[in-house]
MIMI-232967 format. One line per 3 residues: number of its first residue (from 0); their letters; for each residue z, y, x of C-alpha. Coordinates in Angstrom, 3 decimals. Last residue first. Layout:
BEGIN
NUM = a = Z/Y/X ~ ...
END
This chain:
BEGIN
553 = iti = -27.300/-9.467/40.790 ~ -28.127/-12.557/42.867 ~ -26.731/-15.925/41.799
550 = nqf = -25.901/-18.727/44.222 ~ -22.380/-19.625/43.088 ~ -22.767/-20.752/39.506
547 = tly = -19.404/-21.267/37.823 ~ -18.860/-17.511/37.628 ~ -21.315/-17.277/34.735
544 = lkn = -19.586/-20.050/32.834 ~ -16.206/-18.406/33.332 ~ -17.374/-15.015/32.080
541 = lli = -16.898/-12.151/34.526 ~ -20.493/-10.890/34.099 ~ -20.087/-10.950/30.333
538 = nds = -17.015/-8.732/30.187 ~ -16.161/-9.263/26.536 ~ -15.471/-12.953/27.184
535 = ndi = -16.718/-15.028/24.282 ~ -16.525/-18.498/25.826 ~ -18.810/-21.206/27.158
532 = yny = -16.737/-22.296/30.136 ~ -14.958/-25.047/28.164 ~ -18.298/-26.731/27.696
529 = fnt = -18.840/-27.191/31.432 ~ -15.329/-28.292/32.320 ~ -16.564/-28.927/35.883
526 = pvk = -20.243/-28.184/36.299 ~ -22.644/-31.059/35.413 ~ -23.376/-32.736/38.695
523 = vkk = -26.642/-32.049/40.445 ~ -29.932/-33.827/41.027 ~ -32.433/-31.646/42.889
520 = dln = -29.760/-30.516/45.283 ~ -29.050/-26.786/45.297 ~ -31.256/-24.295/47.142
517 = sln = -33.305/-23.526/44.035 ~ -30.358/-22.217/42.038 ~ -31.821/-18.750/41.487
514 = iii = -30.954/-16.488/38.570 ~ -31.942/-12.846/39.100 ~ -29.925/-10.440/36.962
511 = rnp = -31.161/-6.879/37.033 ~ -29.537/-3.676/35.811 ~ -31.317/-0.280/35.660
508 = agi = -34.221/-1.631/33.544 ~ -37.639/-0.184/34.431 ~ -39.963/-3.058/33.490
505 = ldc = -41.787/-2.889/36.833 ~ -39.528/-5.379/38.599 ~ -40.757/-6.561/41.996
502 = hkl = -38.825/-9.677/43.010 ~ -40.787/-9.681/46.305 ~ -43.583/-7.134/46.223
499 = krs = -47.095/-8.528/45.739 ~ -46.207/-9.381/42.177 ~ -47.326/-12.740/40.813
496 = lhl = -43.799/-14.136/40.557 ~ -42.693/-11.204/38.398 ~ -45.391/-12.025/35.850
493 = dtd = -44.658/-15.746/35.595 ~ -43.307/-15.373/32.075 ~ -39.815/-16.020/30.719
490 = dyy = -38.769/-12.458/31.532 ~ -35.706/-11.886/29.371 ~ -35.484/-8.174/28.575
487 = idv = -32.042/-7.147/27.364 ~ -30.874/-4.446/24.981 ~ -27.100/-4.984/24.735
484 = nkn = -25.772/-5.500/21.216 ~ -23.057/-7.937/22.379 ~ -25.025/-10.621/20.562
481 = kft = -28.043/-9.815/22.744 ~ -26.001/-10.042/25.932 ~ -24.646/-13.447/24.914
478 = nfl = -28.052/-14.699/23.789 ~ -29.717/-13.766/27.079 ~ -26.824/-15.049/29.204
475 = wlt = -26.835/-18.433/27.467 ~ -30.587/-18.705/27.800 ~ -30.467/-17.985/31.520
472 = liy = -27.478/-20.238/32.228 ~ -29.017/-23.233/30.503 ~ -32.420/-22.624/32.114
469 = eid = -30.940/-22.389/35.578 ~ -28.966/-25.580/34.918 ~ -32.232/-27.304/34.047
466 = nst = -33.863/-26.020/37.215 ~ -30.936/-27.310/39.282 ~ -31.563/-30.748/37.810
463 = lps = -29.906/-32.509/34.902 ~ -30.439/-36.259/34.991 ~ -33.891/-37.793/34.534
460 = ytl = -35.177/-39.160/31.267 ~ -35.409/-42.491/29.510 ~ -33.957/-42.700/26.031
457 = tnn = -31.739/-45.697/25.197 ~ -28.574/-43.761/25.929 ~ -25.315/-45.550/26.575
454 = inv = -22.167/-43.514/25.993 ~ -19.283/-44.759/28.095 ~ -15.623/-43.856/27.687
451 = gnd = -13.674/-45.141/30.705 ~ -11.026/-42.459/30.903 ~ -12.622/-40.778/33.936
448 = hnl = -15.826/-40.182/32.019 ~ -19.305/-41.629/32.430 ~ -22.501/-40.481/30.712
445 = tnn = -25.112/-43.184/31.078 ~ -28.800/-42.437/31.691 ~ -28.964/-44.831/34.628
442 = snl = -29.565/-41.883/36.981 ~ -26.003/-40.736/36.584 ~ -24.647/-37.858/34.573
439 = tdn = -21.316/-36.879/35.972 ~ -17.897/-36.096/34.586 ~ -15.236/-36.335/37.298
436 = nnn = -13.389/-33.157/36.389 ~ -13.352/-34.177/32.776 ~ -9.844/-33.346/31.732
433 = ltd = -10.801/-30.935/29.002 ~ -8.114/-28.506/27.891 ~ -8.831/-27.286/24.393
430 = dkn = -8.032/-23.622/23.738 ~ -11.687/-22.565/23.801 ~ -12.619/-25.067/21.093
427 = vkd = -16.285/-25.834/21.423 ~ -19.001/-26.216/18.809 ~ -17.718/-23.096/17.027
424 = dnh = -18.804/-21.072/20.071 ~ -22.191/-20.493/18.570 ~ -24.875/-19.257/20.983
421 = ins = -24.710/-22.180/23.377 ~ -24.810/-24.991/20.862 ~ -27.192/-23.186/18.519
418 = vft = -29.362/-22.144/21.450 ~ -29.710/-25.793/22.441 ~ -30.608/-27.033/19.009
415 = sng = -32.999/-24.161/18.197 ~ -35.118/-24.423/21.301 ~ -38.362/-22.413/20.983
412 = ced = -37.215/-19.556/23.215 ~ -37.634/-16.984/20.461 ~ -35.326/-18.939/18.226
409 = dgq = -36.210/-21.996/16.241 ~ -35.033/-21.902/12.685 ~ -31.518/-21.274/11.392
406 = ddq = -30.226/-23.596/8.714 ~ -27.800/-25.299/11.085 ~ -26.523/-21.916/12.399
403 = enk = -23.211/-21.900/10.633 ~ -22.201/-25.113/12.355 ~ -19.147/-26.416/10.565
400 = qqs = -16.379/-27.552/12.865 ~ -15.350/-30.933/14.264 ~ -12.595/-30.406/16.790
397 = ing = -13.356/-31.280/20.424 ~ -10.775/-33.243/22.408 ~ -10.767/-36.312/20.158
394 = kke = -12.253/-38.637/22.755 ~ -14.980/-39.470/20.253 ~ -15.679/-35.736/19.968
391 = msd = -16.073/-35.565/23.745 ~ -18.702/-38.295/23.691 ~ -20.616/-36.594/20.915
388 = kym = -20.658/-33.304/22.837 ~ -22.036/-34.959/25.968 ~ -24.781/-36.627/23.966
385 = nli = -25.630/-33.270/22.408 ~ -25.760/-31.746/25.900 ~ -28.103/-34.434/27.183
382 = ksi = -30.375/-34.233/24.159 ~ -30.646/-30.443/24.370 ~ -31.324/-30.544/28.094
379 = kta = -34.188/-32.999/27.634 ~ -35.736/-30.919/24.899 ~ -35.475/-27.728/26.971
376 = syk = -37.118/-29.304/30.027 ~ -40.229/-27.097/29.785 ~ -38.187/-23.976/30.588
373 = skq = -37.334/-25.533/33.950 ~ -40.794/-24.824/35.328 ~ -40.105/-21.073/35.316
370 = ntq = -38.155/-21.136/38.560 ~ -36.981/-17.596/39.308 ~ -35.268/-16.922/36.004
367 = ily = -35.238/-13.173/35.548 ~ -33.071/-11.079/33.228 ~ -33.666/-7.320/33.070
364 = vsf = -30.676/-5.533/31.536 ~ -30.303/-2.138/29.848 ~ -33.815/-2.049/28.443
361 = pav = -36.411/0.729/28.022 ~ -34.443/2.975/30.403 ~ -33.821/6.547/29.204
358 = qep = -30.032/6.933/29.217 ~ -29.432/4.078/31.706 ~ -31.382/5.817/34.459
355 = lki = -34.685/4.145/35.412 ~ -34.927/1.356/37.979 ~ -38.572/0.704/38.919
352 = gee = -39.673/-1.861/41.519 ~ -38.097/-3.722/44.444 ~ -39.761/-1.601/47.152
349 = dyf = -38.425/1.526/45.470 ~ -38.792/3.347/42.161 ~ -36.581/5.957/40.563
346 = nei = -37.905/9.365/41.591 ~ -41.581/8.884/40.771 ~ -40.921/6.958/37.556
343 = lfy = -38.533/9.644/36.320 ~ -40.887/12.455/37.394 ~ -43.802/11.008/35.392
340 = llr = -41.668/10.406/32.296 ~ -40.477/14.020/32.489 ~ -44.069/15.156/32.891
337 = yig = -45.070/13.238/29.777 ~ -42.174/14.801/27.857 ~ -42.979/18.312/29.114
334 = igy = -40.205/20.832/28.456 ~ -40.687/24.086/26.590 ~ -38.444/26.948/25.472
331 = sgm = -39.740/30.087/23.746 ~ -37.627/33.106/22.795 ~ -38.265/35.679/20.102
328 = lin = -37.056/39.073/18.916 ~ -37.931/40.061/15.345 ~ -39.070/43.660/14.859
325 = kke = -37.149/45.837/12.408 ~ -37.755/46.898/8.816 ~ -34.971/49.013/7.296
322 = nkk = -32.899/47.643/4.448 ~ -29.786/49.329/5.901 ~ -28.260/45.971/6.769
319 = dly = -31.457/44.974/8.606 ~ -34.677/43.759/6.995 ~ -36.908/41.519/9.133
316 = kid = -40.407/42.104/10.429 ~ -43.718/40.281/10.804 ~ -46.506/42.635/11.873
313 = lkn = -48.395/39.918/13.764 ~ -48.599/42.062/16.925 ~ -45.092/43.557/16.625
310 = syy = -43.408/40.268/15.821 ~ -45.337/38.615/18.631 ~ -44.263/41.129/21.307
307 = dgl = -40.671/41.587/20.078 ~ -38.902/40.016/23.074 ~ -40.571/36.997/24.676
304 = kfi = -37.777/35.604/26.855 ~ -39.475/32.470/28.145 ~ -38.294/28.993/29.196
301 = haa = -40.266/26.564/31.353 ~ -39.953/22.842/32.055 ~ -41.233/20.219/34.515
298 = eky = -42.996/22.377/37.109 ~ -43.424/20.792/40.543 ~ -41.279/21.081/43.670
295 = kgd = -42.909/19.686/46.790 ~ -41.372/17.190/49.227 ~ -44.149/14.608/48.798
292 = rsl = -41.753/12.462/46.793 ~ -41.375/15.052/44.035 ~ -38.601/17.604/43.531
289 = vqf = -38.397/18.945/39.983 ~ -39.189/22.569/39.110 ~ -37.547/24.342/36.189
286 = ehs = -39.308/27.669/35.584 ~ -37.463/30.732/34.353 ~ -38.991/33.553/32.324
283 = ela = -38.616/37.286/31.687 ~ -40.292/39.907/29.525 ~ -42.827/37.322/28.404
280 = nmk = -46.475/38.031/27.569 ~ -47.021/34.255/27.227 ~ -50.265/34.390/29.201
277 = dkk = -48.381/35.722/32.216 ~ -46.172/38.690/33.020 ~ -44.838/38.607/36.587
274 = rkk = -41.097/38.287/37.045 ~ -40.714/34.511/37.201 ~ -37.253/33.184/38.078
271 = iin = -37.299/29.781/39.745 ~ -34.754/27.120/38.820 ~ -34.803/24.271/41.344
268 = fsl = -34.561/20.542/40.743 ~ -33.283/17.203/42.045 ~ -33.307/14.684/39.197
265 = kle = -30.083/12.796/38.467 ~ -30.923/12.324/34.753 ~ -27.613/13.993/33.924
262 = efi = -28.486/16.881/36.250 ~ -31.913/17.356/34.686 ~ -30.507/17.509/31.155
259 = nky = -27.521/19.661/32.136 ~ -29.855/22.304/33.615 ~ -31.993/22.207/30.495
256 = cek = -28.930/22.962/28.366 ~ -27.716/25.690/30.746 ~ -31.058/27.466/30.457
253 = yke = -31.000/26.997/26.697 ~ -27.542/28.546/26.541 ~ -28.685/31.444/28.738
250 = yte = -31.634/32.157/26.430 ~ -29.397/31.894/23.366 ~ -27.045/34.520/24.791
247 = nlc = -29.918/36.807/25.824 ~ -31.502/36.615/22.365 ~ -28.186/37.421/20.657
244 = ken = -27.700/40.462/22.882 ~ -31.271/41.627/22.273 ~ -30.891/41.898/18.525
241 = shf = -32.193/40.350/15.301 ~ -33.125/36.985/16.721 ~ -35.672/34.170/16.403
238 = syg = -35.655/31.093/18.656 ~ -38.486/28.715/19.479 ~ -38.531/25.195/20.939
235 = dkm = -41.283/23.114/22.512 ~ -40.917/19.433/23.423 ~ -44.231/18.303/24.810
232 = lfe = -46.630/15.392/24.615 ~ -49.869/15.848/26.540 ~ -53.616/16.124/26.023
229 = ksk = -55.823/17.776/28.639 ~ -53.908/16.141/31.476 ~ -51.404/17.193/34.127
226 = fls = -48.570/14.929/35.217 ~ -50.068/11.892/33.477 ~ -52.734/11.828/36.156
223 = kef = -56.355/12.811/36.661 ~ -55.561/16.406/37.485 ~ -57.212/19.298/35.654
220 = rke = -56.972/22.682/37.313 ~ -59.608/24.050/34.932 ~ -57.401/23.421/31.938
217 = nrf = -58.881/22.397/28.593 ~ -55.490/22.502/26.921 ~ -54.240/20.379/24.046
214 = kyn = -50.602/19.982/23.014 ~ -49.015/17.029/21.271 ~ -45.744/17.329/19.416
211 = yqh = -41.999/17.073/19.743 ~ -40.515/19.977/17.785 ~ -37.898/22.716/18.017
208 = ill = -36.270/25.332/15.803 ~ -33.576/27.969/16.336 ~ -32.710/30.735/13.857
205 = plc = -30.567/33.814/14.469 ~ -31.117/35.209/11.895 ~ -31.499/34.571/8.186
202 = kit = -28.705/37.019/7.297 ~ -30.662/39.834/9.002 ~ -33.287/39.480/6.305
199 = ine = -36.685/37.799/6.261 ~ -38.658/38.616/3.118 ~ -42.174/37.339/3.731
196 = nyi = -41.458/34.496/1.321 ~ -38.647/33.190/3.554 ~ -40.599/30.042/4.406
193 = qni = -43.795/32.070/4.859 ~ -42.235/34.295/7.546 ~ -40.835/31.254/9.309
190 = lsl = -44.332/29.735/9.329 ~ -45.933/32.868/10.797 ~ -43.348/32.925/13.594
187 = sse = -44.001/29.251/14.361 ~ -47.801/29.677/14.195 ~ -47.875/32.593/16.633
184 = ect = -45.573/31.026/19.248 ~ -47.065/27.526/18.919 ~ -48.734/26.365/22.142
181 = psl = -52.092/24.770/23.095 ~ -52.679/23.687/19.469 ~ -56.127/22.323/18.727
178 = iyg = -58.291/25.179/17.485 ~ -59.580/26.248/14.087 ~ -62.226/28.749/13.052
175 = dde = -62.525/32.549/12.955 ~ -64.129/33.777/16.167 ~ -64.853/30.460/17.852
172 = ikk = -65.985/28.992/14.532 ~ -68.294/31.929/13.844 ~ -69.739/31.736/17.359
169 = kls = -70.491/28.034/16.891 ~ -72.132/28.702/13.538 ~ -74.233/31.464/15.093
166 = ees = -75.305/29.119/17.879 ~ -76.000/26.241/15.497 ~ -78.269/28.433/13.429
163 = skd = -77.391/29.597/9.941 ~ -79.804/28.402/7.276 ~ -77.204/26.683/5.093
160 = nks = -79.368/25.321/2.295 ~ -78.959/21.792/3.656 ~ -75.222/22.044/3.087
157 = qkq = -71.912/22.351/4.958 ~ -73.514/22.617/8.370 ~ -71.614/20.505/10.877
154 = kyv = -68.066/21.104/11.967 ~ -66.399/22.148/15.190 ~ -62.684/22.002/16.006
151 = ylf = -62.219/24.044/19.168 ~ -60.349/23.082/22.354 ~ -59.122/26.329/23.870
148 = eds = -58.461/26.465/27.633 ~ -61.190/28.901/28.726 ~ -60.377/31.350/25.916
145 = ylk = -56.626/31.303/26.624 ~ -56.217/34.885/27.901 ~ -59.080/36.154/25.757
142 = srd = -57.571/34.686/22.611 ~ -54.116/36.110/23.376 ~ -54.551/39.416/21.569
139 = sin = -51.877/38.525/18.970 ~ -54.336/39.202/16.129 ~ -57.071/37.072/17.703
136 = wlk = -54.579/34.278/18.250 ~ -53.667/34.348/14.582 ~ -57.392/34.381/13.719
133 = kaq = -57.903/31.073/15.548 ~ -56.075/29.204/12.799 ~ -54.097/26.334/14.269
130 = lis = -54.496/22.574/13.919 ~ -51.664/20.588/15.527 ~ -49.458/21.450/12.570
127 = lsm = -45.806/22.107/13.265 ~ -43.157/19.396/13.181 ~ -39.448/20.010/12.649
124 = ahs = -36.134/19.628/14.451 ~ -33.467/22.293/13.877 ~ -31.577/23.724/16.857
121 = nlk = -27.801/23.926/16.537 ~ -27.524/24.447/20.309 ~ -25.223/21.420/20.710
118 = elh = -27.773/19.366/18.777 ~ -30.271/20.150/21.539 ~ -28.328/18.067/24.074
115 = knl = -28.214/14.920/21.936 ~ -31.830/15.547/20.941 ~ -32.943/15.409/24.577
112 = fdi = -31.581/11.864/24.992 ~ -33.163/10.699/21.751 ~ -36.507/12.146/22.910
109 = ikn = -36.199/10.455/26.315 ~ -35.339/7.114/24.663 ~ -38.397/7.478/22.434
106 = ivr = -40.519/8.149/25.518 ~ -39.062/5.067/27.234 ~ -39.849/2.830/24.260
103 = fgl = -43.385/4.245/24.060 ~ -43.918/3.434/27.732 ~ -43.108/-0.212/26.989
100 = pli = -45.258/-0.249/23.850 ~ -48.365/1.307/25.503 ~ -49.065/5.058/25.640
97 = nyi = -52.715/6.056/25.873 ~ -53.879/8.565/28.477 ~ -57.269/10.234/28.180
94 = gnv = -59.377/10.456/31.362 ~ -61.988/7.983/30.129 ~ -59.353/5.452/29.088
91 = dri = -56.175/5.606/31.194 ~ -53.498/3.136/30.176 ~ -49.783/3.783/29.985
88 = yna = -46.468/1.961/30.441 ~ -48.212/-1.283/31.374 ~ -46.176/-1.643/34.590
85 = rql = -49.365/-1.526/36.662 ~ -50.409/1.607/34.779 ~ -47.221/3.569/35.359
82 = les = -47.005/2.201/38.915 ~ -50.448/3.553/39.831 ~ -49.707/6.921/38.258
79 = tkd = -46.566/7.127/40.391 ~ -48.320/6.019/43.588 ~ -50.909/8.799/43.392
76 = gns = -52.981/7.919/46.487 ~ -56.278/7.720/44.640 ~ -54.899/5.844/41.634
73 = kin = -55.293/2.157/42.480 ~ -55.035/-0.704/39.986 ~ -55.304/-4.181/41.549
70 = dnf = -51.828/-5.270/40.444 ~ -52.701/-4.843/36.774 ~ -51.919/-8.296/35.404
67 = irn = -52.004/-8.598/31.618 ~ -49.483/-11.025/30.158 ~ -46.963/-8.208/29.859
64 = fiy = -49.146/-6.571/27.229 ~ -48.376/-9.384/24.783 ~ -44.627/-8.904/24.749
61 = nsg = -43.592/-12.144/23.059 ~ -43.774/-14.050/26.365 ~ -41.257/-11.628/27.860
58 = iys = -38.603/-12.198/25.216 ~ -37.350/-8.812/24.147 ~ -34.078/-7.270/23.010
55 = qnk = -34.168/-4.487/20.453 ~ -30.673/-4.522/18.964 ~ -30.455/-2.312/15.900
52 = nsl = -30.361/-5.310/13.591 ~ -30.938/-4.831/9.883 ~ -30.327/-7.761/7.573
49 = iry = -32.765/-8.276/4.725 ~ -31.296/-10.458/2.042 ~ -33.400/-13.116/0.427
46 = kkk = -33.474/-14.979/-2.852 ~ -32.930/-12.062/-5.143 ~ -33.151/-13.464/-8.626
43 = pvn = -36.195/-12.664/-10.685 ~ -35.460/-10.727/-13.873 ~ -37.099/-12.256/-16.915
40 = rkl = -36.347/-9.868/-19.736 ~ -34.866/-11.443/-22.827 ~ -36.216/-10.490/-26.214
37 = ikn = -34.376/-8.912/-29.109 ~ -36.658/-8.553/-32.081 ~ -37.217/-5.284/-33.952
34 = nvf = -40.940/-5.405/-33.214 ~ -40.266/-5.822/-29.466 ~ -36.804/-4.773/-28.234
31 = fvn = -35.498/-5.257/-24.666 ~ -33.106/-7.457/-22.717 ~ -31.943/-7.956/-19.093
28 = srk = -30.916/-4.410/-18.155 ~ -28.903/-4.000/-21.302 ~ -26.754/-6.993/-20.584
25 = kkl = -23.360/-5.855/-21.856 ~ -24.870/-3.450/-24.361 ~ -27.189/-6.181/-25.610
22 = nvl = -24.274/-8.548/-26.126 ~ -22.778/-6.011/-28.477 ~ -26.171/-5.658/-30.181
19 = kls = -26.380/-9.429/-30.571 ~ -22.959/-9.487/-32.179 ~ -24.019/-6.747/-34.580
16 = liv = -27.181/-8.675/-35.518 ~ -25.132/-11.781/-36.306 ~ -22.690/-9.745/-38.413
13 = hhf = -25.535/-8.070/-40.329 ~ -27.213/-11.437/-40.985 ~ -23.934/-12.796/-42.369
10 = lgi = -23.505/-9.712/-44.549 ~ -27.040/-10.089/-45.897 ~ -26.548/-13.798/-46.557
7 = lii = -23.310/-13.009/-48.384 ~ -25.053/-10.337/-50.506 ~ -27.894/-12.749/-51.385
4 = iki = -25.357/-15.424/-52.362 ~ -23.451/-12.922/-54.503 ~ -26.670/-11.879/-56.281
1 = lm = -27.527/-15.501/-56.992 ~ -24.144/-15.968/-58.620
END
């Protein structure tokens, strides 16, 4: 009998263990074994979801560099450099230019714009090292040509026992040390050779690569401007070919590509053919020169047909179909990113400020509210509008709907209630017809309607003024543009008011909206059917609410 009981207990234990194992398979990620015991793993629940938003709209007060006034900056007659610094695009520190957030946005837009054109050439983006071995330049016989422009990387003595003098150490570094990259013909060809394990075949060619990287040149003709400095950002591309026909075709495609770039940016330019051999040892080259305000054409880009010079000097070959070693033909194609930024500012500013082309502008829309005092009446506006909404709900003309934004915190403008009402159209039914043509807010803090509904308010505040209406319209426009995925800069600072030029905009947006209701009476009526004008019209500038205000400059 005892044996049977033991057997039954064993079977029961086996069944229980089997059930636990089945459950383990279902929830394998939540359990684990410790000393033959099944333990539960504590997996924290995900409380938050990260939502990505590609829109990069700005509130002016959040852009810290826009609080700095640079109107006193002068650049020795160079108006473009002056504007770049006044607009906080760049800052010159001891002759070295630093890119600030606004300028960085424009540079990124320029790079994205160039990439769209380079994709058509099937050019591969990469990044080459800024440090280059000097010996490659010695082999290519270009050290003497660039000797005055090299920026060397020096190092101290490695140990106390090193008895070499500083002069001998300096000479050693200059002969066989490292330099900061002035250009990358040697290093790009050497890299391609290493990638293919020094076994480049005809099947590997043609090959096109490009990069966006910094270049360093200790030029004698140094200009204290972004146009020509010792450190500059450049797009440089290189092509590798097995025959001259292929090189010529790629060269012409690159020429056409650069031509399309300058034409699309609406920059006046000339293409000058250079016949004389220069430091690049090119067989042929073409220089793209952009017209500046002084009537002169200045270099913005340069392309070179290099032939087999570098392949021959560095002894890097490819194998043809007959397994015979042949020289690789090269092309080099450069365009200055800093120079392009310089030319864009120079060609697209006037007495009202900077208006860059849409493709490279930091923002699509620049929104200005002329009277900044109205931003302090946000609380008052919110209470008035909520009171208006409550009165309409009592009339039965506005359906009660759930506000999906109730749990949302204050927005950038610091007025969550107001933005919720304006931003979310669920507070208003577009199809409702509101017969409130005589709605006014009187000085006795009572909202009167034509049907006799009165809402008495115990709070004491003034009626809506023109400044308040400005603020309503400005915030509504900002949120509407932002929700339509339009990059907009809302200038809620006094920066534009401090400019010496009237309405001077140094942000660089191609579209400006200046809201000015200052000529209206100080106490104004709420616009007819005010809430019914808050709709989701795709064409924002034709929206009913926007058209309600008559004195608006665009």
